[in-house]
C-alpha positions as a Markdown table, in Angstrom:
| # | Residue | x | y | z |
|---|---|---|---|---|
| 1 | Met | -2.7 | 3.4 | 18.1 |
| 2 | Ala | -1.5 | 6.0 | 20.5 |
| 3 | Lys | -1.3 | 9.7 | 20.1 |
| 4 | Arg | 2.4 | 9.4 | 20.6 |
| 5 | Asp | 2.8 | 7.1 | 17.6 |
| 6 | Phe | 1.0 | 9.6 | 15.4 |
| 7 | Glu | 3.2 | 12.5 | 16.7 |
| 8 | Glu | 6.3 | 10.4 | 16.2 |
| 9 | Ala | 5.4 | 9.6 | 12.6 |
| 10 | Leu | 4.4 | 13.2 | 11.9 |
| 11 | Asn | 7.7 | 14.5 | 13.3 |
| 12 | Thr | 9.6 | 12.0 | 11.2 |
| 13 | Leu | 7.7 | 13.1 | 8.1 |
| 14 | Glu | 8.5 | 16.8 | 8.9 |
| 15 | Glu | 12.2 | 16.0 | 9.4 |
| 16 | Val | 12.3 | 14.2 | 6.1 |
| 17 | Val | 10.6 | 17.1 | 4.3 |
| 18 | Glu | 13.0 | 19.6 | 5.9 |
| 19 | Ala | 16.0 | 17.5 | 4.9 |
| 20 | Leu | 14.9 | 17.1 | 1.3 |
| 21 | Glu | 14.0 | 20.8 | 1.0 |
| 22 | Ala | 17.4 | 21.8 | 2.4 |
| 23 | Gly | 19.1 | 19.9 | -0.4 |
| 24 | Gly | 22.8 | 19.0 | -0.3 |
| 25 | Thr | 22.2 | 15.3 | -0.1 |
| 26 | Ser | 23.3 | 12.7 | -2.5 |
| 27 | Leu | 20.9 | 10.7 | -4.6 |
| 28 | Asp | 21.2 | 7.7 | -2.4 |
| 29 | Glu | 20.6 | 9.8 | 0.7 |
| 30 | Ser | 17.6 | 11.5 | -0.9 |
| 31 | Leu | 16.1 | 8.1 | -1.8 |
| 32 | Ala | 16.6 | 6.9 | 1.8 |
| 33 | Phe | 14.9 | 10.0 | 3.1 |
| 34 | Phe | 12.1 | 9.6 | 0.6 |
| 35 | Glu | 11.5 | 5.9 | 1.6 |
| 36 | Arg | 11.5 | 6.9 | 5.3 |
| 37 | Gly | 9.0 | 9.7 | 4.5 |
| 38 | Ile | 6.7 | 7.3 | 2.6 |
| 39 | Gly | 6.8 | 5.0 | 5.7 |
| 40 | Ala | 5.9 | 7.8 | 8.0 |
| 41 | Ser | 3.2 | 9.0 | 5.7 |
| 42 | Arg | 1.6 | 5.6 | 5.6 |
| 43 | Ala | 1.8 | 5.3 | 9.4 |
| 44 | Cys | 0.0 | 8.6 | 9.7 |
| 45 | Thr | -2.6 | 7.6 | 7.2 |
| 46 | Glu | -3.3 | 4.3 | 9.0 |
| 47 | Ile | -3.5 | 6.0 | 12.4 |
| 48 | Leu | -5.9 | 8.7 | 11.1 |
| 49 | Ser | -8.0 | 6.0 | 9.4 |
| 50 | Ala | -8.3 | 4.1 | 12.7 |
| 51 | Ala | -9.2 | 7.3 | 14.6 |
| 52 | Arg | -11.8 | 8.2 | 12.0 |
| 53 | Lys | -13.6 | 4.9 | 12.6 |
| 54 | Arg | -13.8 | 5.7 | 16.3 |
| 55 | Val | -15.4 | 9.1 | 15.8 |
| 56 | Gln | -18.5 | 9.4 | 17.8 |
| 57 | Lys | -21.7 | 10.4 | 16.3 |
| 58 | Leu | -24.5 | 12.1 | 18.1 |
| 59 | Val | -27.9 | 10.5 | 17.2 |
| 60 | Glu | -31.4 | 11.2 | 18.3 |
| 61 | Lys | -33.1 | 8.2 | 19.9 |
| 62 | Gln | -36.8 | 7.6 | 19.2 |
| 63 | Glu | -37.9 | 9.1 | 22.5 |
| 64 | Gly | -36.2 | 12.4 | 21.6 |
| 65 | Ala | -33.2 | 11.9 | 24.0 |
| 66 | Phe | -29.7 | 11.9 | 22.6 |
| 67 | Gln | -27.1 | 9.3 | 22.9 |
| 68 | Leu | -23.5 | 9.0 | 21.8 |
| 69 | Gly | -22.5 | 6.0 | 19.7 |
| 70 | Phe | -19.5 | 4.9 | 17.7 |
| 71 | Leu | -20.1 | 4.9 | 14.0 |
| 72 | Glu | -19.5 | 1.2 | 13.7 |
| 73 | Glu | -22.1 | 0.5 | 16.4 |
| 74 | Met | -24.6 | 2.7 | 14.7 |
| 75 | Arg | -24.1 | 0.9 | 11.4 |
| 76 | Ser | -24.4 | -2.5 | 12.9 |
| 77 | Glu | -27.5 | -1.6 | 14.9 |
| 78 | Gly | -29.1 | -0.2 | 11.7 |
| 79 | Asn | -28.3 | -3.4 | 9.7 |
| 80 | Glu | -29.8 | -5.8 | 12.3 |
| 81 | Gly | -33.3 | -5.3 | 11.1 |
| 82 | Glu | -32.5 | -5.8 | 7.5 |
C-alpha cells in the first residue's frame, strides 16, 4: 500500500479524534465518527503490518561480507535446509 494511503487514513483518524474531543455532536453523529475512526485505525494497522514485513534486515554472510535481505526471504532461506 502507498504512503499516501497511510497518510490519508491517519489524517482521517486525527480528524475523527478532534471532532469527538470537541464534543457538541449528537449520539448518532458520535457513533458515525467512531465507526469512521475504527475503519481508519484498521487501515493504518494493516498498512503498518505490511510495511513491517518489508523491513530489510542486515545479515552477515558466511564470507564476512554483508547483504541486505527482506525478512521473509531470510526466513525462507533458513528453512530450506530443514
